[in-house]
C-alpha positions in Angstrom: 0.0 0.0 0.0 1.0 3.6 -0.3 1.8 4.2 3.3 2.6 0.8 4.7 4.5 -0.2 7.8 7.9 -1.9 7.9 8.2 -4.4 10.7 11.0 -4.0 13.3 14.1 -5.6 11.8 12.4 -5.7 8.4 13.7 -4.1 5.2 12.3 -2.4 2.2 13.6 -1.8 -1.4 12.7 0.9 -3.7 14.0 2.4 -6.9 14.4 6.0 -8.2 15.8 7.9 -11.1 18.1 10.8 -10.8 20.3 13.0 -13.0 23.5 14.4 -11.6 26.5 16.2 -13.1 29.8 16.9 -11.3 31.3 15.0 -8.5 30.7 11.3 -8.8 32.3 10.2 -5.5 30.3 8.2 -3.1 28.6 10.3 -0.4 30.2 10.4 3.0 26.7 10.3 4.6 23.1 10.9 3.9 19.8 10.9 5.6 16.3 9.8 4.6 13.4 11.5 6.4 15.9 12.6 9.0 17.2 9.1 9.7 20.9 8.4 9.0 21.6 5.9 6.3 24.6 3.9 5.3 26.0 3.0 1.9 27.0 -0.5 1.0 
């Protein structure tokens, strides 16, 4: 559903499209909705 719930310890996958020019280095850190994320 549009606004589902992720169970504790669960995971979710999603895709997106983006265009970017310039620096192509991996980000040092980023957040999603205010929560820190890790790259891997």
